[in-house]
DSSP file (Angstrom, degrees, kcal/mol; ACC not computed):
  #  RESIDUE AA STRUCTURE BP1 BP2  ACC     N-H-->O    O-->H-N    N-H-->O    O-->H-N    TCO  KAPPA ALPHA  PHI   PSI    X-CA   Y-CA   Z-CA
    1    1 A M    >         0   0    0      0, 0.0     3,-1.7     0, 0.0    89,-0.0   0.000 360.0 360.0 360.0  -3.0  156.0   87.8   90.5
    2    2 A S  T 3   +     0   0    0      1,-0.3     0, 0.0     3,-0.0     0, 0.0   0.852 360.0  48.1 -62.4 -35.9  158.5   85.2   91.7
    3    3 A G  T 3  S+     0   0    0      2,-0.0     2,-0.4     0, 0.0    -1,-0.3   0.449  85.5 111.2 -81.4  -1.2  158.6   86.7   95.2
    4    4 A L    <   -     0   0    0     -3,-1.7     2,-0.5    86,-0.1    53,-0.0  -0.616  41.4-179.2 -82.2 123.0  154.8   87.0   95.6
    5    5 A S        -     0   0    0     -2,-0.4     2,-0.3     2,-0.0    53,-0.1  -0.950   7.3-174.9-123.1 111.0  153.4   84.6   98.2
    6    6 A L        -     0   0    0     -2,-0.5     2,-0.6    51,-0.1    51,-0.2  -0.799  23.1-137.7-109.2 144.8  149.6   84.8   98.6
    7    7 A K  E     -A   56   0A   0     49,-3.2    49,-2.3    -2,-0.3     2,-0.3  -0.895  33.5-169.2 -96.7 128.1  147.4   83.1  101.1
    8    8 A Y  E     +A   55   0A   0     -2,-0.6     2,-0.3    47,-0.2    47,-0.2  -0.863  16.2 167.8-123.1 149.7  144.3   81.9   99.2
    9    9 A Q  E     -A   54   0A   0     45,-1.7    45,-2.3    -2,-0.3     2,-0.4  -0.964  15.3-162.8-155.3 145.6  140.9   80.5  100.1
   10   10 A M  E     +A   53   0A   0     -2,-0.3     2,-0.3    43,-0.2    43,-0.2  -0.994  25.3 154.8-123.6 134.8  137.6   79.8   98.5
   11   11 A K  E     -A   52   0A   0     41,-2.5    41,-2.8    -2,-0.4     2,-0.2  -0.977  42.8 -91.5-151.5 162.8  134.5   79.2  100.5
   12   12 A S  E >   -A   51   0A   0     -2,-0.3     3,-0.8    39,-0.2     4,-0.4  -0.470  30.4-124.7 -70.5 147.2  130.7   79.4  100.3
   13   13 A F  G >  S+     0   0    0     37,-2.5     3,-1.8     1,-0.2    32,-0.1   0.893 111.3  65.6 -55.2 -39.7  128.9   82.6  101.3
   14   14 A K  G 3  S+     0   0    0     33,-0.5    -1,-0.2    36,-0.4    34,-0.1   0.873 103.8  44.3 -50.5 -37.1  126.9   80.4  103.6
   15   15 A S  G <  S+     0   0    0     -3,-0.8    -1,-0.3     2,-0.0    -2,-0.2   0.456  91.2 119.0 -89.7  -0.8  130.0   79.6  105.6
   16   16 A A    <   -     0   0    0     -3,-1.8     2,-0.2    -4,-0.4    -3,-0.0  -0.349  62.4-124.2 -72.7 144.4  131.2   83.2  105.7
   17   17 A K     >  -     0   0    0      1,-0.1     4,-1.9    -2,-0.1     3,-0.4  -0.549  24.0-116.9 -80.2 149.3  131.8   85.2  108.8
   18   18 A K  H  > S+     0   0    0      1,-0.2     4,-2.6    -2,-0.2     5,-0.2   0.908 116.5  53.6 -52.2 -45.2  130.0   88.5  109.2
   19   19 A S  H  > S+     0   0    0      1,-0.2     4,-2.2     2,-0.2    -1,-0.2   0.860 105.0  53.7 -63.5 -34.8  133.4   90.2  109.3
   20   20 A E  H  > S+     0   0    0     -3,-0.4     4,-2.5     2,-0.2    -1,-0.2   0.921 110.5  47.0 -65.8 -40.8  134.5   88.6  106.0
   21   21 A L  H  X S+     0   0    0     -4,-1.9     4,-2.7     2,-0.2     5,-0.2   0.917 111.1  51.1 -61.4 -44.1  131.4   89.9  104.3
   22   22 A E  H  X S+     0   0    0     -4,-2.6     4,-2.2     2,-0.2    -1,-0.2   0.910 109.8  50.4 -59.3 -43.5  131.9   93.3  105.7
   23   23 A S  H  X S+     0   0    0     -4,-2.2     4,-2.7     2,-0.2     5,-0.2   0.933 112.7  46.3 -62.2 -48.5  135.5   93.3  104.4
   24   24 A L  H  X S+     0   0    0     -4,-2.5     4,-2.8     1,-0.2    -2,-0.2   0.909 112.1  49.6 -63.8 -39.2  134.4   92.3  100.9
   25   25 A C  H  X S+     0   0    0     -4,-2.7     4,-2.3     2,-0.2    -1,-0.2   0.898 113.5  47.2 -65.8 -40.4  131.6   94.8  100.8
   26   26 A S  H  X S+     0   0    0     -4,-2.2     4,-2.0    -5,-0.2    -2,-0.2   0.920 114.5  47.2 -69.6 -44.8  134.0   97.6  101.9
   27   27 A F  H  X S+     0   0    0     -4,-2.7     4,-2.1     1,-0.2     5,-0.3   0.928 113.0  48.5 -59.6 -46.6  136.6   96.5   99.4
   28   28 A D  H  X S+     0   0    0     -4,-2.8     4,-2.5     1,-0.2    -2,-0.2   0.916 110.7  50.8 -61.8 -45.7  134.0   96.3   96.6
   29   29 A S  H  < S+     0   0    0     -4,-2.3    -1,-0.2     1,-0.2    -2,-0.2   0.861 114.0  46.0 -61.6 -37.4  132.7   99.8   97.5
   30   30 A L  H  < S+     0   0    0     -4,-2.0    -1,-0.2    -5,-0.1    -2,-0.2   0.876 129.5  15.0 -71.7 -39.7  136.2  101.3   97.4
   31   31 A Y  H  < S+     0   0    0     -4,-2.1    -3,-0.2    -5,-0.1    -2,-0.2   0.580  97.7  91.8-122.3 -14.4  137.6   99.8   94.2
   32   32 A F     <  -     0   0    0     -4,-2.5    50,-0.1    -5,-0.3    48,-0.0  -0.714  62.7-141.1 -92.7 135.5  134.8   98.3   92.0
   33   33 A P  S    S+     0   0    0      0, 0.0    -1,-0.1     0, 0.0    -4,-0.0   0.858 102.0  28.9 -61.5 -35.2  133.2  100.5   89.3
   34   34 A L  S    S-     0   0    0     -3,-0.0    -5,-0.1    -6,-0.0    -6,-0.0  -0.690  87.8-167.3-123.6  75.7  129.7   99.0   90.0
   35   35 A P        -     0   0    0      0, 0.0     2,-0.1     0, 0.0    -6,-0.1  -0.294  21.1-116.1 -64.6 150.4  129.8   97.9   93.7
   36   36 A W        -     0   0    0      1,-0.1     2,-0.1   -11,-0.1    -4,-0.1  -0.480  30.6-115.0 -78.0 156.1  127.1   95.7   95.1
   37   37 A S     >  -     0   0    0     -2,-0.1     4,-1.7     1,-0.1     5,-0.1  -0.364  29.4-103.9 -80.4 167.8  124.8   97.0   97.8
   38   38 A Q  H  > S+     0   0    0      1,-0.2     4,-2.5     2,-0.2     5,-0.2   0.897 124.2  56.8 -57.1 -41.5  124.7   95.6  101.3
   39   39 A A  H  > S+     0   0    0      1,-0.2     4,-2.7     2,-0.2    -1,-0.2   0.886 103.5  50.8 -58.3 -45.4  121.5   93.9  100.3
   40   40 A Q  H  > S+     0   0    0      2,-0.2     4,-1.9     1,-0.2    -1,-0.2   0.855 109.4  51.4 -65.1 -35.4  123.1   92.1   97.4
   41   41 A W  H  X S+     0   0    0     -4,-1.7     4,-1.5     2,-0.2    -2,-0.2   0.924 112.0  46.4 -66.4 -44.2  125.9   90.9   99.6
   42   42 A L  H  X S+     0   0    0     -4,-2.5     4,-0.9     2,-0.2    -2,-0.2   0.883 108.7  55.4 -62.3 -38.2  123.4   89.5  102.1
   43   43 A E  H >< S+     0   0    0     -4,-2.7     3,-0.9     1,-0.2     4,-0.4   0.911 105.7  52.5 -59.0 -42.2  121.3   87.9   99.4
   44   44 A S  H >< S+     0   0    0     -4,-1.9     3,-1.3     1,-0.2     6,-0.4   0.871 104.7  56.0 -60.0 -39.0  124.4   86.1   98.2
   45   45 A Q  H 3< S+     0   0    0     -4,-1.5    -1,-0.2     1,-0.3    -2,-0.2   0.749 101.0  58.8 -68.8 -22.1  125.0   84.7  101.7
   46   46 A A  T << S+     0   0    0     -4,-0.9     2,-0.3    -3,-0.9    -1,-0.3   0.589  95.7  77.5 -83.2  -9.2  121.5   83.3  101.7
   47   47 A S    X   -     0   0    0     -3,-1.3     3,-0.6    -4,-0.4   -33,-0.5  -0.763  68.2-147.0-104.3 142.6  122.2   81.1   98.6
   48   48 A Q  T 3  S+     0   0    0     -2,-0.3    -1,-0.1     1,-0.2    -3,-0.1   0.544  94.8  66.4 -77.3  -8.2  124.1   77.8   98.5
   49   49 A E  T 3  S+     0   0    0     -5,-0.1    20,-3.4   -37,-0.1     2,-0.5   0.487  78.2  89.0 -96.8  -3.7  125.4   78.7   95.0
   50   50 A Y  E <   + B   0  68A   0     -3,-0.6   -37,-2.5    -6,-0.4   -36,-0.4  -0.819  50.3 176.9-105.7 135.4  127.5   81.7   95.7
   51   51 A Y  E     -AB  12  67A   0     16,-2.6    16,-2.9    -2,-0.5     2,-0.3  -0.906   8.5-164.6-125.4 150.5  131.2   81.3   96.5
   52   52 A F  E     -AB  11  66A   0    -41,-2.8   -41,-2.5    -2,-0.3     2,-0.4  -0.984   2.8-158.7-134.3 157.4  134.0   83.8   97.1
   53   53 A S  E     -AB  10  65A   0     12,-2.2    12,-1.9    -2,-0.3     2,-0.3  -0.953   6.5-164.6-129.5 151.0  137.7   83.5   97.1
   54   54 A T  E     -AB   9  64A   0    -45,-2.3   -45,-1.7    -2,-0.4     2,-0.4  -0.955   7.4-160.3-134.1 149.3  140.3   85.8   98.7
   55   55 A S  E     +AB   8  63A   0      8,-2.3     7,-3.1    -2,-0.3     8,-1.8  -0.998  18.2 177.9-133.1 130.7  144.0   86.3   98.4
   56   56 A H  E     -AB   7  61A   0    -49,-2.3   -49,-3.2    -2,-0.4     5,-0.2  -0.907  22.1-146.5-127.3 155.8  146.0   88.0  101.1
   57   57 A D        -     0   0    0      3,-2.0   -51,-0.1    -2,-0.3   -50,-0.1  -0.226  58.9 -72.9 -98.9-159.0  149.6   88.8  101.7
   58   58 A D  S    S+     0   0    0      1,-0.2     3,-0.1    -2,-0.1   -52,-0.0   0.710 130.2  27.9 -72.6 -18.7  150.9   88.8  105.4
   59   59 A K  S    S+     0   0    0      1,-0.2     2,-0.3     0, 0.0    -1,-0.2   0.779 117.8   1.7-113.1 -37.7  149.0   92.0  106.1
   60   60 A E  S    S-     0   0    0      0, 0.0    -3,-2.0     0, 0.0     2,-0.3  -0.937  73.9 -74.9-153.0 170.2  145.9   92.6  104.0
   61   61 A L  E     +B   56   0A   0     -2,-0.3    -5,-0.2    -5,-0.2     3,-0.1  -0.503  38.8 171.0 -64.7 126.4  143.4   91.6  101.4
   62   62 A L  E     +     0   0A   0     -7,-3.1    22,-2.8     1,-0.4     2,-0.3   0.690  61.3   1.8-111.6 -28.9  144.8   92.0   97.9
   63   63 A A  E     -BC  55  83A   0     -8,-1.8    -8,-2.3    20,-0.2    -1,-0.4  -0.998  54.4-178.9-154.8 152.9  142.2   90.3   95.7
   64   64 A F  E     -BC  54  82A   0     18,-2.4    18,-2.8    -2,-0.3     2,-0.3  -0.983   6.2-163.0-146.8 162.2  138.8   88.6   95.8
   65   65 A S  E     -BC  53  81A   0    -12,-1.9   -12,-2.2    -2,-0.3     2,-0.4  -0.978   7.6-149.5-141.6 154.8  136.4   87.0   93.4
   66   66 A V  E     -BC  52  80A   0     14,-2.4    13,-2.8    -2,-0.3    14,-1.4  -0.990  16.8-176.9-127.3 132.7  132.8   86.1   93.5
   67   67 A Y  E     -BC  51  78A   0    -16,-2.9   -16,-2.6    -2,-0.4     2,-0.6  -0.956  28.2-145.0-127.9 146.0  131.2   83.2   91.6
   68   68 A L  E     -BC  50  77A   0      9,-2.3     9,-2.5    -2,-0.4     2,-0.5  -0.969  36.3-164.4 -97.5 114.5  127.7   81.7   91.1
   69   69 A V  E     + C   0  76A   0    -20,-3.4     7,-0.2    -2,-0.6    -2,-0.0  -0.905  21.2 179.3-114.8 125.2  128.6   78.0   91.0
   70   70 A R  E >>> + C   0  75A   0      5,-2.7     5,-1.7    -2,-0.5     3,-1.2  -0.782   2.4 177.4-123.0  87.9  126.3   75.3   89.7
   71   71 A P  G >45S+     0   0    0      0, 0.0     3,-0.9     0, 0.0    -1,-0.1   0.843  80.4  61.8 -61.9 -31.5  128.1   71.9   89.9
   72   72 A S  G 345S+     0   0    0      1,-0.3    -2,-0.0     2,-0.1    36,-0.0   0.816 113.3  36.6 -63.4 -28.4  125.0   70.1   88.6
   73   73 A D  G <45S-     0   0    0     -3,-1.2    -1,-0.3     2,-0.2     3,-0.1   0.366 110.1-126.8 -99.8  -0.1  125.3   72.1   85.4
   74   74 A S  T <<5S+     0   0    0     -3,-0.9    36,-2.2    -4,-0.6    37,-1.7   0.782  71.1 107.4  57.0  33.3  129.2   72.0   85.5
   75   75 A F  E   < -Cd  70 111A   0     -5,-1.7    -5,-2.7    35,-0.2     2,-0.3  -0.967  49.5-162.0-136.5 161.2  129.5   75.8   85.2
   76   76 A A  E     -Cd  69 112A   0     35,-2.1    37,-2.4    -2,-0.3     2,-0.6  -0.984  13.0-145.3-133.1 147.1  130.5   78.8   87.2
   77   77 A H  E     -Cd  68 113A   0     -9,-2.5    -9,-2.3    -2,-0.3     2,-0.7  -0.954  15.3-140.8-115.6 115.7  129.7   82.5   86.5
   78   78 A L  E     +Cd  67 114A   0     35,-3.4    37,-0.6    -2,-0.6   -11,-0.2  -0.693  26.4 173.6 -78.7 115.1  132.4   84.9   87.6
   79   79 A L  E     +     0   0A   0    -13,-2.8     2,-0.3    -2,-0.7   -12,-0.2   0.769  62.1   5.4 -93.9 -32.4  130.5   87.7   88.9
   80   80 A K  E     +C   66   0A   0    -14,-1.4   -14,-2.4     2,-0.0    -1,-0.3  -0.993  51.2 175.2-151.8 141.7  133.3   89.8   90.3
   81   81 A I  E     +C   65   0A   0     -2,-0.3     2,-0.4   -16,-0.2   -16,-0.2  -0.911  16.6 175.2-145.2 127.6  137.1   89.8   90.4
   82   82 A L  E     -C   64   0A   0    -18,-2.8   -18,-2.4    -2,-0.3     2,-0.4  -0.997  15.5-170.1-140.4 138.3  139.0   92.6   92.0
   83   83 A V  E     -C   63   0A   0     -2,-0.4   -20,-0.2   -20,-0.2     5,-0.1  -0.990  42.4 -99.1-123.4 134.5  142.6   93.3   92.7
   84   84 A V    >>  -     0   0    0    -22,-2.8     3,-2.2    -2,-0.4     4,-0.5  -0.204  36.1-123.6 -46.6 129.9  143.7   96.3   94.8
   85   85 A P  G >4 S+     0   0    0      0, 0.0     3,-1.4     0, 0.0    -1,-0.1   0.874 110.4  55.2 -53.5 -40.2  144.8   99.0   92.3
   86   86 A D  G 34 S+     0   0    0      1,-0.2    -2,-0.1     3,-0.0     0, 0.0   0.722 110.3  49.1 -64.2 -19.6  148.4   99.3   93.8
   87   87 A D  G X4>S+     0   0    0     -3,-2.2     3,-0.9   -25,-0.2     5,-0.7   0.370  84.2 114.6-103.0   1.4  148.8   95.5   93.3
   88   88 A R  T <<5S+     0   0    0     -3,-1.4    -4,-0.0    -4,-0.5     0, 0.0  -0.357  75.1  24.5 -73.3 154.5  147.6   95.3   89.7
   89   89 A K  T 3 5S+     0   0    0      1,-0.1    -1,-0.2    -2,-0.1    -3,-0.0   0.720  97.6  96.5  63.0  24.1  150.1   94.3   87.0
   90   90 A R  T < 5S-     0   0    0     -3,-0.9    -2,-0.1   -89,-0.0   -86,-0.1   0.246 105.9 -98.2-119.5   6.0  152.2   92.4   89.6
   91   91 A G  T  >5S+     0   0    0     -4,-0.1     4,-2.6     3,-0.0     5,-0.2   0.439  91.4 119.4  93.6  -2.7  150.8   89.0   89.0
   92   92 A V  H  ><S+     0   0    0     -5,-0.7     4,-2.4     1,-0.2     5,-0.2   0.942  77.7  43.9 -63.8 -48.2  148.3   89.1   91.9
   93   93 A G  H  > S+     0   0    0     -6,-0.3     4,-2.8     2,-0.2    -1,-0.2   0.874 114.6  49.3 -61.0 -40.0  145.3   88.7   89.7
   94   94 A R  H  > S+     0   0    0      2,-0.2     4,-2.0     1,-0.2    -2,-0.2   0.932 114.1  44.9 -68.8 -46.7  146.8   86.0   87.6
   95   95 A Q  H  X S+     0   0    0     -4,-2.6     4,-1.6     2,-0.2    -2,-0.2   0.871 114.2  50.7 -62.7 -39.8  147.9   84.0   90.7
   96   96 A H  H  X S+     0   0    0     -4,-2.4     4,-2.0    -5,-0.2    -2,-0.2   0.951 112.5  45.0 -62.8 -52.5  144.5   84.5   92.3
   97   97 A F  H  X S+     0   0    0     -4,-2.8     4,-2.8     1,-0.2    -2,-0.2   0.806 106.9  59.2 -67.7 -29.2  142.6   83.3   89.3
   98   98 A L  H  X S+     0   0    0     -4,-2.0     4,-2.3     2,-0.2    -1,-0.2   0.916 107.6  47.8 -56.4 -46.6  144.9   80.4   88.9
   99   99 A H  H  X S+     0   0    0     -4,-1.6     4,-2.7     2,-0.2    -2,-0.2   0.903 110.2  51.6 -61.5 -42.6  143.9   79.3   92.3
  100  100 A D  H  X S+     0   0    0     -4,-2.0     4,-2.8     2,-0.2     5,-0.2   0.961 108.7  51.1 -62.9 -49.8  140.2   79.8   91.4
  101  101 A K  H  X S+     0   0    0     -4,-2.8     4,-2.6     1,-0.2    -1,-0.2   0.930 111.6  47.7 -50.7 -50.8  140.5   77.6   88.3
  102  102 A N  H  X S+     0   0    0     -4,-2.3     4,-1.9     1,-0.2    -1,-0.2   0.928 113.0  47.3 -61.7 -43.8  142.1   74.8   90.3
  103  103 A H  H  X S+     0   0    0     -4,-2.7     4,-0.8     1,-0.2    -1,-0.2   0.909 111.9  49.6 -67.3 -37.8  139.5   75.0   92.9
  104  104 A L  H ><>S+     0   0    0     -4,-2.8     5,-2.2     1,-0.2     3,-0.9   0.901 107.6  55.7 -63.4 -41.2  136.7   75.0   90.4
  105  105 A K  H ><5S+     0   0    0     -4,-2.6     3,-2.2     1,-0.3    -1,-0.2   0.920 104.2  52.7 -54.4 -47.0  138.2   72.0   88.6
  106  106 A K  H 3<5S+     0   0    0     -4,-1.9    -1,-0.3     1,-0.3    -2,-0.2   0.763 104.4  56.9 -62.7 -22.1  138.1   70.0   91.8
  107  107 A Q  T <<5S-     0   0    0     -3,-0.9    -1,-0.3    -4,-0.8    -2,-0.2   0.361 121.8-111.0 -90.5   3.2  134.4   70.9   92.1
  108  108 A M  T < 5 +     0   0    0     -3,-2.2     2,-0.4     1,-0.3    -3,-0.2   0.729  62.6 158.1  77.7  21.7  133.9   69.3   88.6
  109  109 A I      < -     0   0    0     -5,-2.2    -1,-0.3     1,-0.1   -34,-0.2  -0.642  19.8-178.6 -83.8 134.0  133.2   72.7   86.9
  110  110 A K        +     0   0    0    -36,-2.2    45,-3.1    -2,-0.4     2,-0.3   0.689  62.7  33.5-104.3 -27.0  133.8   72.5   83.1
  111  111 A Q  E     -dE  75 154A   0    -37,-1.7   -35,-2.1    43,-0.2     2,-0.4  -0.989  56.8-160.7-138.3 145.7  133.0   76.1   82.0
  112  112 A V  E     -dE  76 153A   0     41,-2.1    41,-2.4    -2,-0.3     2,-0.3  -0.989  15.6-167.9-122.8 132.6  133.5   79.6   83.5
  113  113 A Y  E     +dE  77 152A   0    -37,-2.4   -35,-3.4    -2,-0.4     2,-0.3  -0.851  11.1 163.8-119.0 154.9  131.4   82.5   82.1
  114  114 A L  E     -dE  78 151A   0     37,-1.9    37,-2.8    -2,-0.3     2,-0.4  -0.990  28.2-136.4-158.8 162.9  131.7   86.2   82.7
  115  115 A E  E     - E   0 150A   0    -37,-0.6     2,-0.4    -2,-0.3    35,-0.2  -0.989  23.0-178.2-124.0 143.6  130.7   89.6   81.4
  116  116 A V  E     - E   0 149A   0     33,-1.8    33,-3.0    -2,-0.4     2,-0.1  -0.999  35.7-102.2-137.8 138.8  133.2   92.4   81.2
  117  117 A E  E >   - E   0 148A   0     -2,-0.4     3,-2.3    31,-0.2    31,-0.3  -0.378  27.3-135.9 -64.7 130.5  132.6   96.0   80.0
  118  118 A T  T 3  S+     0   0    0     29,-2.9    -1,-0.2     1,-0.3    30,-0.1   0.756 103.3  61.3 -60.5 -22.6  134.0   96.4   76.5
  119  119 A S  T 3  S+     0   0    0     28,-0.4     2,-1.8     1,-0.1    -1,-0.3   0.590  80.9  93.2 -77.2 -12.1  135.7   99.7   77.4
  120  120 A N    <>  +     0   0    0     -3,-2.3     4,-2.5     1,-0.2     3,-0.2  -0.574  49.5 171.4 -91.0  79.1  137.8   97.9   80.1
  121  121 A G  H  > S+     0   0    0     -2,-1.8     4,-2.2     1,-0.2    -1,-0.2   0.854  73.3  53.1 -54.7 -44.2  140.9   97.1   78.0
  122  122 A D  H  > S+     0   0    0      2,-0.2     4,-2.1     1,-0.2    -1,-0.2   0.862 111.1  46.5 -62.9 -40.6  143.0   95.9   80.9
  123  123 A A  H  > S+     0   0    0     -3,-0.2     4,-2.9     2,-0.2     5,-0.2   0.909 110.9  51.8 -71.2 -41.5  140.3   93.3   82.0
  124  124 A L  H  X S+     0   0    0     -4,-2.5     4,-2.5    -7,-0.2    -2,-0.2   0.899 109.9  49.8 -61.8 -38.9  139.8   92.1   78.4
  125  125 A S  H  X S+     0   0    0     -4,-2.2     4,-2.8    -5,-0.2    -2,-0.2   0.938 110.8  50.1 -58.2 -49.6  143.5   91.6   78.0
  126  126 A F  H  X S+     0   0    0     -4,-2.1     4,-1.5     1,-0.2    -2,-0.2   0.955 111.9  46.6 -55.9 -51.0  143.7   89.7   81.3
  127  127 A Y  H  X>S+     0   0    0     -4,-2.9     5,-2.4     1,-0.2     4,-0.5   0.921 112.8  49.5 -62.9 -41.5  140.8   87.4   80.3
  128  128 A H  H ><5S+     0   0    0     -4,-2.5     3,-1.5     1,-0.2    -1,-0.2   0.941 111.0  49.0 -64.2 -41.2  142.1   86.7   76.9
  129  129 A S  H 3<5S+     0   0    0     -4,-2.8    -1,-0.2     1,-0.3    -2,-0.2   0.758 107.2  56.1 -64.3 -21.4  145.5   85.9   78.3
  130  130 A A  H 3<5S-     0   0    0     -4,-1.5    -1,-0.3    -3,-0.4    -2,-0.2   0.517 127.9 -98.8 -86.2  -5.3  143.8   83.6   80.9
  131  131 A G  T <<5S+     0   0    0     -3,-1.5    23,-0.3    -4,-0.5    -3,-0.2   0.473  71.1 148.8 106.1   1.5  142.2   81.7   77.9
  132  132 A F      < -     0   0    0     -5,-2.4     2,-0.4    -6,-0.2    -1,-0.3  -0.405  34.1-147.3 -71.1 147.5  138.7   83.2   77.8
  133  133 A E  E     -F  152   0A   0     19,-3.5    19,-2.5    -2,-0.1     2,-0.3  -0.938  18.0-116.5-116.5 140.0  137.0   83.4   74.4
  134  134 A R  E     +F  151   0A   0     -2,-0.4    17,-0.2    17,-0.2     3,-0.1  -0.578  33.3 175.0 -74.3 133.6  134.6   86.2   73.5
  135  135 A L  E     -     0   0A   0     15,-3.5     2,-0.3     1,-0.4    16,-0.2   0.857  55.6 -22.7-102.2 -56.9  131.1   84.9   72.8
  136  136 A V  E     -F  150   0A   0     14,-1.0    14,-3.0     2,-0.0     2,-0.5  -0.948  55.0-114.5-149.8 165.4  128.8   87.8   72.2
  137  137 A E  E     -F  149   0A   0     -2,-0.3     2,-0.8    12,-0.2    12,-0.2  -0.932  22.3-150.8-106.3 132.8  128.5   91.5   72.9
  138  138 A K  E >   -F  148   0A   0     10,-3.8    10,-2.3    -2,-0.5     3,-1.3  -0.870  18.4-134.6-101.4 110.5  125.6   92.6   75.1
  139  139 A K  E 3  S-     0   0A   0     -2,-0.8     8,-0.1     1,-0.2     5,-0.1  -0.408  80.7  -5.6 -68.6 134.7  124.4   96.1   74.2
  140  140 A N  E >  S+     0   0A   0      1,-0.1     3,-0.8    -2,-0.1    -1,-0.2   0.731  83.5 145.8  58.4  26.5  123.8   98.5   77.2
  141  141 A F  E <  S+     0   0A   0     -3,-1.3     6,-0.2     1,-0.2    -2,-0.1   0.848  78.3  32.5 -64.5 -34.5  124.4   95.7   79.7
  142  142 A Y  E 3  S-     0   0A   0      4,-2.7     2,-0.3     1,-0.4    -1,-0.2   0.280 134.8 -66.4-105.1   8.3  126.0   98.1   82.2
  143  143 A G  E X  S-F  146   0A   0     -3,-0.8     3,-2.1     3,-0.5    -1,-0.4  -0.792  90.8 -11.7 131.7-177.3  123.8  101.2   81.2
  144  144 A A  T 3  S-     0   0    0      1,-0.3     3,-0.1    -2,-0.3    -3,-0.0  -0.348 134.4  -9.5 -59.1 123.3  123.4  103.4   78.3
  145  145 A E  T 3  S+     0   0    0      1,-0.2     2,-0.7    -2,-0.1    -1,-0.3   0.674 103.2 120.4  62.3  20.8  126.1  102.9   75.8
  146  146 A R  E <   - F   0 143A   0     -3,-2.1    -4,-2.7   -28,-0.0    -3,-0.5  -0.876  47.2-171.1-117.0  95.0  128.0  100.7   78.3
  147  147 A H  E     -     0   0A   0     -2,-0.7   -29,-2.9    -7,-0.2     2,-0.4  -0.490  11.0-143.1 -94.0 155.2  128.3   97.4   76.5
  148  148 A A  E     -EF 117 138A   0    -10,-2.3   -10,-3.8   -31,-0.3     2,-0.6  -0.934   5.9-140.8-118.6 139.3  129.5   94.0   77.9
  149  149 A A  E     -EF 116 137A   0    -33,-3.0   -33,-1.8    -2,-0.4     2,-0.5  -0.898  18.9-145.4 -91.0 124.7  131.5   91.2   76.3
  150  150 A S  E     -EF 115 136A   0    -14,-3.0   -15,-3.5    -2,-0.6   -14,-1.0  -0.796  26.4-175.5 -89.6 130.5  130.3   87.8   77.3
  151  151 A M  E     -EF 114 134A   0    -37,-2.8   -37,-1.9    -2,-0.5     2,-0.3  -0.909  14.8-159.3-133.5 158.6  133.2   85.4   77.6
  152  152 A S  E     -EF 113 133A   0    -19,-2.5   -19,-3.5    -2,-0.3     2,-0.4  -0.974   3.0-165.4-138.4 149.5  133.7   81.7   78.3
  153  153 A L  E     -E  112   0A   0    -41,-2.4   -41,-2.1    -2,-0.3     2,-0.4  -0.989  14.4-144.7-134.3 123.8  136.6   79.5   79.5
  154  154 A S  E      E  111   0A   0     -2,-0.4   -43,-0.2   -23,-0.3   -44,-0.1  -0.733 360.0 360.0 -85.7 136.6  136.7   75.8   79.2
  155  155 A L              0   0    0    -45,-3.1   -44,-0.1    -2,-0.4    -1,-0.1   0.450 360.0 360.0-102.2 360.0  138.5   74.2   82.2
């Protein structure tokens, strides 16, 4: 990962340009197992509490994440994090999430929560290595026999 240089930004959905949301929506539809609908993306833009971050190389989007951020409660809920499949296992996700953590700390966030499908071994390994602790299992969270691990990270 030493030669990897990413351009990173985090911003509120409220301040997003239409083209940015269209890009995230397209990226989500291509690569995420449970993509959001266009309506969900637009709903996120209507709220002050949703933030997204992106990481690019010189040419294209490589990763993004979406958070519900509640500074008054000192927590953020990681709703999505996605790295282009060709760029996985190259440190892109780790570097992207490190930027997210640093940005959230500056916002006085103390805890990050998430759910991840229990059958997603790569994601579970990533979150464990990033310091997340497993809290509970949520049965059928993603559908019939598709359980979620609820996890937490103290910042």
